[in-house]
ZAVOKE-946002 format. One record per residue: residue in three letters; x, y, z of N, C-alpha, C, O in turn. Coordinates in steps of 0.2 Angstrom, whole numbers, plus 5000, padded with zeros to 4 digits. Layout:
BEGIN
ALAXYZXYZXYZXYZ ...
END
This chain:
BEGIN
MET492948044815492648114813492548154819492248124824 PRO492648214819492548264825491748264825491448244820 SER491448294830490748304831490648374827491048414827 PRO489948374825489748434821489748494826489548474832 ILE489748554823489748614828488948624829488548624825 GLN488848634835488148654838488048704843488548714847 PHE487548734843487448784849487448744857487148694858 LEU487748784860487748764868487048774870486648824869 PRO486848724875486248744878486248814883486748824886 ALA485848844884485848904887486048904895486348944897 GLU485848854899486148834905486948814905487248824910 VAL487148794901487848784899488248844898488748854900 VAL487948884894488248944893488248994899488749034900 HIS487748994903487649034909488149004914488549044917 LEU488148934914488648914919489448934917489948944922 ILE489548934912490248944910490449024911491049034913 ALA489949064910489949134912490049144919490449184922 ALA489649104922489649114930490349094933490549124938 GLY490549044930491349024933491849074932492349084935 GLU491749114927492249164925492249214930492749244933 VAL491549234931491449294937491549274943491849314947 ILE491349214946491449184953491849124953491749074951 ASP492449144955492949084954493249064961493749024961 SER493049094966493249094973492849124978492349154977 LEU492949114985492549144990492749214990492349264992 ALA493349234988493549304988493149344983493049404984 ALA493049314977492549334972491949354974491649404973 VAL491649304977490949324981490949374985490449414984 VAL491349384990491449444994491449504990491049554991 ARG492049504984492149564981491549584978491349644978 GLU491149544975490649564970490049594975489649644973 LEU489949554980489349574984489549644988489149684990 VAL490249654990490349714993490349774987490249834989 GLU490549754982490549824978489749834976489649894975 ASN489349794976488649814975488349854981487949894980 ALA488649834986488449874993488849944993488449994995 LEU489349954990489650024990489250054984489150114985 ASP489050024979488650064974487950084976487550124974 ALA487750044982487150064985487250124991486750144994 ASN487950154991488050204996488150185002488050225007 ALA488250125004488350095011488950125015489550135012 THR488850145021489350165025489650115029490150125032 ARG489150065030489350005036489249935032488649925030 ILE489749905031489649835028489949775034490449785037 THR489549735034489649675038489649615034489049595031 ILE490149575035490349505031490549455036490949455040 SER490049405034490049345038490249285033489949285027 LEU490749245036490949185031490849125036490949125042 TRP490749075032490648995035491048955030490648915026 PRO491648955030492048925025491948845023491948825018 GLU491748815029491748745029491048735026490948685022 GLN490548775027489848775025489848805017489348795014 TRP490248835015490348875008489848915009489348915005 ARG489748975014489249005015489449085016489949085020 VAL489249135012489549205014488849245014488449245010 ARG488849295019488349345020488649415019489249415021 VAL488349465016488649535016488049575018487549575014 ALA488049605023487449655025487649715024488249725025 ASP487349775022487449835022486949885023486349865024 ASN487049945024486550005026486450045020486350105021 GLY486450015014486350055008485650075007485250085012 CYS485550095001484950114999484350064998483850084998 GLY484550004998484149944998483749944991483749994987 MET483249894989482849884984482149864986481949834991 ASP481849894982481049864982480849804980481349774978 LEU480249784980480149714978480249714969480449654967 ASP480049764966480049754959480849734957481049694953 ASP481249774961481949764958482249714961482749684958 LEU482049684967482249614969482049564965482549524963 ARG481449564962481349504957481749514951481949464948 LEU482049574949482549574943483249564944483649554940 ALA483349574952484049584954484549514951485149524950 ALA484349454951484749394950484649374942484849314940 THR484249394938484149374931484749394928485149444930 ALA484949374922485549384917485549444916485049474913 HIS486049474916486349544914485749604915485649644911 SER485549594921485149644924485449694929485849674933 THR485449764927485849814931485449874931485149894926 SER485549914936485349984937485950034934485850094935 LYS486350004932487050054932487250084925487450134924 ILE486950034920486950064913486350054909485950014911 ARG486350084903485750084900485950064892485650024889 ARG486350094890486450074883487250074881487650084886 CYS487450064875488150044874488550104876489150094879 GLU488250164874488750224876488950234883489450264885 ASP488550204888488650204895489350164896489550174902 LEU489550114892490050084894490750114894491150094898 TRP490750174891491350224891491350284896491750324896 LYS490750274900490850334905490450294912489950314914 ILE490850244914490650204919490950234926491550254927 THR490450244931490650274938490550234943490650254949 SER490150174941490050124947490550074947490950064942 LEU490450034953490949974953490749914950491149874947 GLY490049904950489749844946489249884940489049944941 PHE489249844935488849864929488749824924488449844919 ARG488949754925488849704920488149664920487949634916 GLY487949674928487449624929487549554929487049514928 GLU488149524930488349464930488349434936488249374937 ALA488549474942488749444949488249404953488349344955 LEU487549444953487049404956486849344953486749284956 HIS486749354947486549294942487049234942486849174942 SER487649254942488149204943488049164950488149104951 LEU487949204954487849174962487249134962487149084966 ALA486749144958486149094958486249044955485948994957 GLN486649044950486848994945487248934950487248874949 LEU487748974954488248924957488148914965488648874967 SER487648944968487348934975486648934976486248934971 GLU486448944983485848944985485749024986485949044992 LEU485549074983485549144984484949164987484349144985 GLU485049214991484449244996484549304996485049324999 ILE484149354994484149424997483649454999483049444997 CYS483849485005483249525009483449605009484049625009 SER482949645008483049715007482549765008481949745007 ARG482649815011482049865011482449935009483049935011 THR482049975006482250045005482050085011481650065015 ALA482350155011482350195017481650215018481350235023 ASP481350215012480650245013480150195012479650215012 GLY480350125012479850075012479550055018479850065023 THR478950035017478550015024478749945026478549925032 GLN479049905022479149835024479749815020479849835014 GLY480149765022480649735018480349665014479749635015 TRP480849635011480549575007481149535007481749555006 ARG481049465007481549415006481449365000480849344999 ILE481849364996481749324989482249264990482849284990 LEU482149204989482449154987482449134980481949124977 TYR483149134976483049124969483249054966483649014970 ASP483049034961483148974958483848974954484149024954 GLY484048924951484648924948484748974942485248984939 LEU484048994939484049034933484049114936484049154932 GLY484049124942483949194944483249224945483149284947 GLU482749174944482149194945481949174952482149134955 PRO481349224954481049214962480849154963480649124958 ALA480949114967480649044969480249054975479649034975 ILE480449094980480049114986480049184988480549214989 GLU479549214988479449284991479149294997478649254999 GLN479449335002479149335009479149405011479649435008 ALA478749435015478749505016479049495024478849455028 ILE479549535026479949525033480049595035480049635031 ALA480149595042480349655045481149665044481549615046 ILE481449705042482149725042482349795041482049825037 ALA482849825043483049885044483249905035483349865031 SER483249965034483349985027484149955025484649965030 GLY484249935020484849915017484749845014484149835013 THR485249805013485149735010485649685013486149705016 ILE485449625013485749565015485749515010485249485009 VAL486349505007486349455003486649385006487149395010 THR486449325005486749265008486849215001486449204997 ALA487449195001487549144996487849084999488349075002 ALA487349024999487548965003487548914998487248924993 ASN487948855001488248804996488548824991488348804985 ILE488948874990489348894985489648844981490048804984 PHE489648834974489848784970489648714971489948664970 GLY489048714975488748654975488548624969488348564969 THR488448654964488148634957488848614953488848584948 TRP489448634956490048634953490548604957491048644959 THR490548544958490948514964491648514962492148524966 VAL491848514955492448514953492848574954493448574956 ARG492548624954492848694957493048694963493548724964 ARG492548664968492848664975493448624975493848644979 GLN493448564972494048524973494748554971495248534973 GLY494648604966495248634962495348704967495948734965 LEU495048724972495148784976495748764980495848704982 PRO496048814983496548814989496148794995495548794996 PRO496648765000496248745007495948815010496048865008 ALA495448805015495048865017495548925020495448985019 ALA496048895023496548955026496748995021496749055023 GLN496948975015497249015010496549055007496649115007 GLN496149025006495449065004495249115008495149165006 LEU495249105015495149165020495649225019495549285020 LYS496349195018496849255017496649285011496849345011 ALA496449265006496249295000495649345001495649394998 VAL495249325005494649365006494849425010494649475008 GLN495249415015495449465020495849525015495849585017 ALA496349505010496649535006496249585002496349645001 THR495649544999495049584995494849634999494749684997 ILE494649625005494249685010494849725011494649785010 HIS495449715012495949765013496049815008496149875009 GLN495949785002496149824996495549874995495649934994 ILE494949854996494349884994494249935001494049994999 ALA494449925006494449975012494850035011494750095013 LEU495450015007495950075006495650125001495750185002 CYS495250094996494850134991494350174994494150224991 HIS494050145000493350185001493550185010493250145014 PRO493850235012494050235018493450255023493550255029 GLN492950285020492350315024491950265027491550285030 VAL492050195025491550145026491950105033492550085034 THR491450095037491650045043491449965041490949945038 TRP492049925042492049865040492049805047492449815051 GLN491549765047491449705051491549645048491149625044 VAL491949595051491949535046492049485051492449485056 GLN491649435051491549385056491749315051491749305045 GLN491949265056492149195053491749145058491849145064 ASN491349105055491049055060490749085065490749055070 ASP490349145064489949185070490449215076490249225081 ARG491049225074491449245079491849315074491849305068 GLN492049365078492249425075492949395074493249365077 TRP493049415067493749405064494249475064494749475067 PHE493949525061494349585062493749645059493249635056 THR494049715061493649765060494049815057494649805058 ILE493849855053494149915050493849975051493349985048 SER493950025056493650085057493750135052494250135048 PRO493250185050493250225046493750275047494050285052 GLY493950315042494350375042494150425036493750415032 ASP494550475037494550525031494850505025494650525019 THR495450475026495950465021496250395021496350365026 PRO496450355015496850295016497450305021497650245022 GLN497650355023498250365028498050335035498450305038 GLN497350335036497050305043496950235042496850205047 ILE496850215036496650145036497350105035497350045038 LEU497750125032498350085031498650055038498749995039 PRO498850095043499050065050498550005053498749975057 GLN497950005050497449955053497649895049497449835052 ILE497849895044498049835039498749805041498849745042 LEU499249865041499949835042500049855049500149915051 ARG499949815053500049825061500749855063500749895068 ASP501249845059501849865062502149945059502649965059 ILE501449975056501650035053501150085057500550085059 HIS501550135058501150185063500950245058501350255053 LEU500550295060500250345057500750385054500850405048 SER501250395059501850445058502350425054502750455053 ASP502350355051502750325047502550335039502950315035 LEU501950375038501650385032501550445030501450495034 GLN501650455024501550535020500950525016501050485011 GLN500450565016499950575011499950635008500050695011 LEU499750625001499750684996499150664992498950614989 LYS498750724992498250734986498350794983498450844985 LEU498250784975498250834971497750834966497550784964 GLU497450894964496950904960497350924953497750964952 LEU497150884948497550884941497150924936496550924935 GLU497550954932497250984927496950934921497050874922 THR496650964916496450924911497050904907497550934908 LEU496850834904497450814901497650854894497350884892 LYS498250834893498550884887498850824882499050764883 ASP498650844875498850804871499650814869499950854871 GLU499850774864500650774863500950834861501550854863 GLY500550874859500650944857500750994862500951044861 GLY500450974869500451024874499851064874499751104878 ASN499351044870498751084870498251044875498350984876 LEU497751074877497251044881496751004878496451014873 ASP496750944880496350894877495550894878495250874882 VAL495250934873494450944874494050874874493450874875 ASN494450824872494050754872494050724879493750674880 SER494350764885494250734891494150794896494550824900 PRO493450814895493250884898492950864906492350874908 LEU493450834910493450814917493350874922493850914922 PRO492950884926493050954931493650944935493750884937 LEU494050994936494550994940494550964947495050934950 SER493950974950493750944957493650864958493650834963 THR493550834951493550764951494150734948494150674948 GLN494550754945495150724943495750734947496050784947 SER495950684950496450684956496850634957496750574954 LEU497450634960497950594962497950594970498150644973 GLU497950534972497950534979498550474981498650424978 LEU498950494986499550454986499650444995499550484999 VAL499850384996500050375003500650325003500650274999 LEU501150355006501750305005502150315012502050355016 GLY502450255012502850245018503550285018503950295013 LEU503650315023504350365023504850315023504850265027 PRO505350325018505850275016506350275023506750235024 ASP506350325026506850315032506450285038506750285044 ARG505850265037505550235043505150175042504950135047 CYS505050145036504650085034504750065027504750105023 HIS504850005026504949975019504749905019504649885025 ARG504849855015504549785014505149755011505549785008 ARG505049675013505549635009505349625003505749594999 ARG504749625001504549614994504049664992503749704996 PRO503949684985503649734983502849714983502549714978 ASP502649694989501949664989501449724991500749714992 TRP501749784993501349834995501349904990501349954993 VAL501449884984501449934978500749934976500749874973 ARG500149964977499549954975499350024972499550074973 VAL498850004967498650054962497950044961497749984959 ALA497550104962496850094962496550154957496850214957 THR496050144954495750194949495050194950494750134950 ASN494750254951494050264953493750214957493350174955 GLY493950214963493750174968493950104969493850074974 ARG494250064963494449994962495149984962495550024959 MET495349924966496149914965496149884958495649844956 VAL496749894954496849874948497549854947497949874951 LYS497749814942498349794940498549844935498249854930 SER499149864936499449924932500149914932500449954935 PRO500449874928501149864929501549924927502149934930 GLU501349964922501750024920501750074927502250084928 LEU501250084930501150124935501650104942502050134945 GLU501550034943501949994948502550014946502950034951 GLN502849994941503550004940503750084941504250094943 THR503350124939503550194940503650204947504150244949 ILE503250184952503250194958503850164961504250184966 LEU504050104958504750074962505250114958505750144962 ALA505250134952505850184950505950244955506450264957 SER505350264956505450324960505650324967505850384970 PHE505750264969506050254976506650234976506950214981 GLN506950224969507550194969508150234972508150294971 ARG508550204975509150234978508950274984509150324986 THR508350254987508050294994508050234999507950255005 LEU508050174997507850115002508550075002508950084998 PRO508550035008509149985008509049935002508549924999 ARG509649895002509649854996509149794997509049775003 ASP508849774992508349714991507649734997507449695000 ARG507549794997506949825001506549864996506849884991 TYR505849874998505349884993504849934997504749935003 PRO504649984993504250044996503450004998503149964995 ILE503250045003502550035004502150105001502350165003 CYS501750094996501450144992500750124990500650074987 PHE500250174991499550154988499450224984499450284986 LEU499250204978499150264974498350264971498150214969 HIS497950304972497250314970497150364964497250424965 LEU497050344959496950404953496150414952495850364951 GLN495950474952495150474950495250504942495450564941 ILE495050474938495150484930494450494927493950474930 SER494450534922493950534919493650464916494050424914 PRO492950454916492750374914492850364907492950304905 ASP492950414903493050394895493650384894493850354889 ARG494150394899494850374898495050304900495650274899 ILE494550264902494750194905494250154902493650164900 ASP494550084900494050034898494149974903494649934903 TRP493549974907493549924912493349854908493349804911 ASN493149854902492849794900493449754896493449744890 ARG493849734901494349694898494449624902494749574899 HIS494149614908494149554912493549554916493349604918 PRO493249484917492649484921492749514929492349524933 ALA493349504931493549534938493649604938493649634944 LYS493649644932493749704932494449734935494449794937 ALA494949694936495549714939495949734934496449764936 GLU495949714928496449734923495949784917495449764915 ILE496349844917496049904913496449914907497049894907 TYR496149954903496549984898496550064900495950094900 LEU497150084901497150164903497450204898498050184895 HIS497050254896497250304890497850344894497850344900 SER498250384890498750434891499250404898499350434903 ILE499450344896499850314902500350354904500550374910 ASN500750384899501350424901501250484904501650494908 TYR500650524902500450574907500450564914500650604918 TRP500050494916499950474923500550454926500650464932 GLN501150424922501850404924502150474926502450474931 GLN502050524923502450584925502050614931502450644935 GLN501450614931501150644937501350604943501450634948 VAL501350534943501550494949502150504951502250504957 THR502750514947503350534948503450594952503850594956 GLN503250644949503250704952502850714960502950754964 ALA502350674959501950674966502350644972502350674978 ILE502750584970503150554975503750594976503950594982 ASP503950634971504550674973504350734979504650754983 ARG503750754977503450814981503250784988503350824993 ALA503050714989502850694995503450674999503450675006 LEU503950654997504650645000505050715002505550705005 GLN504850765000505250825002505150835009504650815011 ILE505550875012505550885019505350955019505751005018 SER504650975020504351045020503851045025503650995028 VAL503651095027503151125031502551085030502251055035 ALA502251075024501651045022501750965024501250935026 ASN502350935023502350875024502550855031502650795033 LEU502650905037502750885044502150925047502150985048 PRO501750885049501150915052501350935059500950975062 GLU501950915063502150935069502251015068502151045073 ALA502451035062502551105062502151145063502151185068 ALA501551135060500951175061500651175068500551225071 HIS500651105071500551095078500951145083500751175087 SER501551145082501951175086501951255085502051285090 GLU501651285080501551355079500951365083500851425085 ARG500451325082499851335086500051335094499751375097 VAL500351285097500551285103500851345105500751375111 GLY501351365101501751425103501351495103501551545106 LYS500751495099500351555099499951555106499751605108 LEU499751495108499351475114499751505120499451535125 LEU500351475120500751505125500851565126500951595132 THR500951595120501151675121500551715122500551775125 ALA499951685121499351725122499151715131498851755134 ALA499351655133499251645139499751685144499551715150 GLU500451685142500951725146500751805145500751835150 ASN500451825140500351895140499751915145499751975147 LYS499351865146498751895151498951865159498551865163 SER499651845161499751825167500351865169500651905165 ASN500651855174501251895177501851845175502451855178 TYR501751795171502251745170502451765163502051745159 ASN503051795162503151825155503851795154504251775159 VAL503951795147504551765145504851815139504551845135 ASN505451815139505851865134506051825128506451775128 ARG505651845122505651805115506051835111505951825105 SER506551875113506951925109507451885105507751905100 ILE507651815107508151785104507951755098507451725097 SER508451755093508251715086507551705084507251655085 PRO507251755082506651745079506651705074507151695071 VAL506051675073505951605068505851645061505451695060 SER506251625056506151645049505551615046505251565049 SER505251635041504651615037504851555033505451545032 PRO504351505032504651445028504851475020504651525018 LYS505351425018505751445012505251455006504551445006 ASP505551465000505151484995504651434991504351404994 ASP504651434984504151404980503951334983503351324982 ILE504451294985504251224987504051214994503851164996 GLY504151264997503851265004504251235010504051215015 LEU505051235007505551205012505551245019505451315019 MET505551215023505651245031506351275031506751255028 GLU506351325036507051355036507351315041507151315047 LEU507951295040508451255045509051305046509351335042 ARG509151295053509751355054510251305058510051275063 ALA510851305055511351265058511551295065511751355065 VAL511551255070511751285077512451255079512851305082 SER512651205078513251165080513351105077512951075074 GLN513951075079514251015076514350965083514650995087 ILE514150905083514250865088514850805086514750775082 HIS515250805089515850745088516050755080516250705076 ASN516050815077516250825070515850775065516050755060 THR515250755068514850705063514150725062513950715057 TYR513850755068513150775067513050845067513350885071 ILE512750865063512450935062511850955067511350915066 VAL511850995071511251015075510951065071511251125071 ALA510351065069509951105065509251115068508951065070 GLU509151185069508451205072508151225067508351255062 HIS507351205068506851235064506251255067506251245073 PRO505751285065505251295068504751245072504351265076 ALA504851175070504551135073504951085078504751035080 GLY505551105079506051055084506651075081506851135079 VAL507051015083507751015081507950945077507550895078 TRP508350955073508550885070509350875071509750925072 LEU509550815070510350795070510350765063510050705061 VAL510750795060510850785053511650745052512050775055 GLU511750685049512350665048512750695043512450675037 GLN513150725043513450765038513750725032513750745027 HIS513950665033514250615027513750595023513750615017 ILE513250565025512750545022512250595019511950575014 ALA512250645022511750715019512150735012511950745007 HIS512850745014513350765008513250715002513150724996 GLU513250655004513250594999512650594995512650584989 ARG512050614999511450624995511450674990511250664985 VAL511750724991511850784988512250774982512050794976 ILE512850744983513250724976513050684972513050684966 TYR512650634975512350574971511850604966511850584960 GLU511450654968510850674963511250724958511050734953 GLN511850764961512150794956512550754951512650774945 ILE512750694952513150654948512650624943512650634937 CYS512050604946511550574941511350624936511150604930 SER511250694938510950744933511550754928511350784923 ALA512150754929512750774926513350724927513950744929 TRP513150664925513750604925514250624919514050624913 GLN514850644921515350664916516050624918516150614924 LEU516350604912516950564912517550614909517450634904 VAL518050624912518450674910519150634909519250594913 PRO519650654904520250624903520750644909520750704911 VAL521250604911521750614916522450614913522550564910 GLN522850654914523450644912523950664918523950714921 PRO524450614920524550544917523950504918523550514923 PRO523850444914523350404916523550364923524050354925 ILE522950344926522950314932523150234931522750204927 VAL523750214934523850154932523650094938523850104944 LEU523350044936523149994941523349934939523449914933 THR523549884945523849824943523549774946523149784951 ASN523549714943523349644946522549654945522249624950 LEU522249684940521549664939521349604936521649594931 SER520849574938520649514935520149544928519949594927 PRO520049484924519549514918518949544919518749594916 ALA518649514925517949544926518049614929517549654928 GLN518649624933518749694934518849734928518449794928 VAL519249724924519349764918518649774914518449824912 GLU518249714913517549724910517149764913516649794910 GLN517049774920516749814924516849884923516449924922 LEU517549904922517749974922517449994914517150044913 GLN517549944910517249974902516549974903516250024901 ARG516149934906515449934907515250004909514850034905 ILE515550034914515350094916515550154912515450214915 GLY515950144906516250194903516950224902517150264898 LEU517250194907517950214908518450184902518250134899 GLU518850224900519350204894519950174898520250214902 ILE520050104897520550064899520950034894520650014890 GLU521650024894521949984890522649954894522849984898 THR522849894891523349864894523949914894524049954889 PHE524449904899524849954900525649914901526149944901 GLY525549844902526049814903525949744906525349724906 GLU526349704908526149644912525849654918526049674923 GLN525149624918524649644924524549714926524449734931 MET524649754921524649834922524049864917524049844911 TRP523649914919523149934915523150014916523250034922 ALA523150044910523050114911522350144909522050144904 VAL522150184915521450204915521550284913521750324916 ARG521250304906521350364904520750414905520850474904 THR520150394906519650424909519350404915519250344917 VAL519150454919518850444926518250484927518150524922 PRO517750474932517350524933517650584936518150584939 GLU517250644935517550704935517650714942518150754943 LEU517250694947517250714954517950684957518150704962 LEU518150624953518750574956519450604954519950594956 ALA519350644948519950674944520450694948521050674948 LYS520350744953520850774957520950744963521350774967 ARG520650684964520850654972521350624972521550604967 GLU521850624978522350584979522150504979522650464977 ASP521550494981521450414982521150394975520850344975 CYS521050434970520750414964520950334962520450304961 ALA521450314962521650244961521250184966521050134964 ASN521150204971520850164976520150164974519750104974 ALA519850234972519150234970519050184965518550154965 LEU519450194960519350154953519350074955519050034951 LEU519750054960519749984962519049974965518749914963 GLU518750014968518150004971517649994966517149944967 LEU517650034961517150034955517249964952516749934950 SER517849944951517949894947517649824950517649774946 LEU517349824956517149764960516449744958516249694960 GLY516049784953515449764951514849804952514949854955 GLY514349794949513749834949513749874943514249894939 ASP513049894942512949944936513150014937513450034941 LEU512950054932513250124932512950164937513250214939 GLN512350144940512050174946512450164951512550214955 THR512550094953513050074958513750114958513950134963 ALA513950124952514550164952514550234954515050264956 GLN513950264953513850334954513750334961514050384964 VAL513450294965513450294972514050284975514150314980 ALA514550234973515150234975515550294974515950314978 VAL515450334970515850394968515550454973515950484977 ALA514950444974514650494979514950484986515150534989 CYS514850414988515150394994515850424996515950455001 ARG516250404990516950424991517150494991517650514994 THR516650534988516850604987516450654992516650704993 ALA515950624996515650655001516150665007516650635008 ILE516050725011516550735017516450685022515950645023 ARG516950675025516950615030516650645038516650695040 ASN516450585040516250595047516950615051517450585050 GLY516850665057517450675060517850735057518450755059 THR517550765051517850825049517550885051516950885051 PRO517950935055517650995057517351025052517551025047 LEU516751065053516551115048516351185052516151175058 THR516351245049516151295051515351315050515051275047 LEU515151355054514351365054514151375046513751345044 PRO514451425042514351435036514351365032513951355028 GLN514851325032514851265029514251225030513951205026 MET514051215037513551175039512851195036512351165034 GLN512951265036512251295033512151285026511651275023 THR512751295022512751285015512451205014512051195010 LEU512751155018512651085017511951075018511551035015 LEU511651105024510851095025510451115018509951085016 GLU510651175016510251205010510251155005509751145002 GLN510851135004510951084997510651024998510351004994 TRP510650995005510350935006509450935005509150885002 GLN509251005008508551005008508251005000507750984998 TYR508651034996508451044989508550974985508450984979 THR508750914988508750864985508050834983507650854986 ARG508050784978507450744977507150704983506650704986 HIS507650674985507550624991507850634997508350594998 PRO507750685001508150705006508150655013508550665018 ARG507650615013507550575019508150515019508350505025 THR508350495014508850435015509450455009509350485004 CYS510050415012510550415008510350365002509850325002 PRO510850364996510750324991510750244993510650194990 HIS511150245000511050165002510450145006510350085008 GLY509950195007509450195011509450195018509050175021 ARG509950235021510050245027509750315029509750355025 PRO509350325035509050385036509650435038510150425041 ILE509550505036509950555036509850595042510350625045 TYR509350605045509250645051508750615056508250585055 LEU508850625061508450605068508050675070508450715071 ALA507450675071506950725072506850725079506650675082 LEU506950785083506650795090506150845089506350905089 GLU505450825089505050875087504750925093504750895098 GLU504650975092504451025098503850995102503851005108 SER503450965099502850935103503150875108502950875114 ALA503550835104503850785110504250815114504350795120 LEU504550865112505050905118504550925123504650925129 ALA504050945122503450985126503250935131503150945137 ARG503150875128502850825132503350795137503150775143 PHE504050795135504550765139504650815145504750795151 PHE504650885144504850925149504050955152504051005156 ARG503550915151502950935154502651005154502451035159 ARG502851035147502651095147501851115145501651165144 HIS501451055145500751055145500451065152499851065152 TRP500851055157500551065164500251145165500451195162 VAL499851145170499451205171500051235177500251195181 ILE500251295176500751315180500651305188501051285192 GLY500051335190499851335196499751265199499951245205 LYS499551225195499351145198500151115199500251075204 SER500551125194501151095194501651105199502151075200 HIS501451165203501751185210501351165216501651175222 GLY500851125215500451095220499951155223499651145228 ILE499851205219499251255222498651245221498251285223 
END
């Protein structure tokens, strides 16, 4: 006979709940750091002693007085929500009041704190129920220091089930990196066994944080974009009055690695954050990966950090104790916004090239200096045109062709070398994707000695093919761009060698694009440059190769020492 159903003792209930919230050293760090950020801390110091199962987090936040300290570790005590309705408008990182109580259950918890206007600080050591066991007045700077020692000391089975210390420390580091990206204004100091482990300096944007995390990435390899978004619209296109978020607080922030400069072997740096917290969002992650399709080399993945500021009533955080899984309303709207933002960030425009603005300022300074001295320059040759129209594309002017392969293009920020074949390939590929069309051919193209797999491949991409004789097949429809080419049969053989429709479209674009070694006139070069600029992803070809090499004006100025003072450079 099974045992009768009965109520669990309160201490068992609390221990089960504590084990869901605190399941590793990384979880301890996450919960304590989130509390520090909620206290408006701008400097956070994290100390770890993994062999001793001890973690300490110190911050310079607003601190707590004695009354708050006495309640801080009791079950479900929090300063962040008051009633049921508050669950639908959460703006803080913590709100359940579970973290400190769970730590009291699973460790020896001590908190020292003082408010900015307090005359003295207080130290409290808590018992296993989160009640104050020892209270002591201490001298301490304003802020809070939380120490959890002998973690999982009351639950030794959990210790045995955790990974080795090295793996746990790696998880702690990843947790801090993720939170630092979401809160770039914070200074982070992390110590391990009383020695400096790593630091993260503050910045204005996540773009300044990412190179401190990925050491092989430079600031110039990244592109940042921040957009203020309109109020959400419903399916009928009308403004959604149920989401009255002010325009200044609803935004999309994007930091991505430029595909012609950096990428990864795995999709491990496609990250999504919402309202200050990194979250799991498979839909948005797949949207990001799809937006980089055919911009990276084969089997390479983008670097992208997306941070959404969304109306709190559009998010349900109450899905998992770690608060890493959420329910996000209007997911289709956000997928559309993310796709458009990535396309905009990958454009080659004045806004996306800070060197352009820098060079313009340098030019103005040089002009002003020359006008006030006897050192004058004639600037009547080729005045610089204003940037292009609605999407802010900069003016590119074809100057010449090198080895009938590279187009030399001049623009306000310097000079580019553009490889003509892959630039044209990008143009044609996007045209094909937007208007893929198969047309009949007369007479049909006859292919011989095809394997069954090759025949099946041509049928898979939509071509009409039928047996024409022994080891002969007649192809009666072909991609429109190949229909009038003399090498159409060879191109069809290439298409038969495998891949999906997108691979076939890339092959057609590559076959159709002008070849390197082809001489072009200046008008032809100019037309190609303009068509290439207006593509969605102008930085790389569909195979992921970079299309242009930039020689920026500021770099040229440094190389030719144009920053030298005229008199001093002559030894005067």
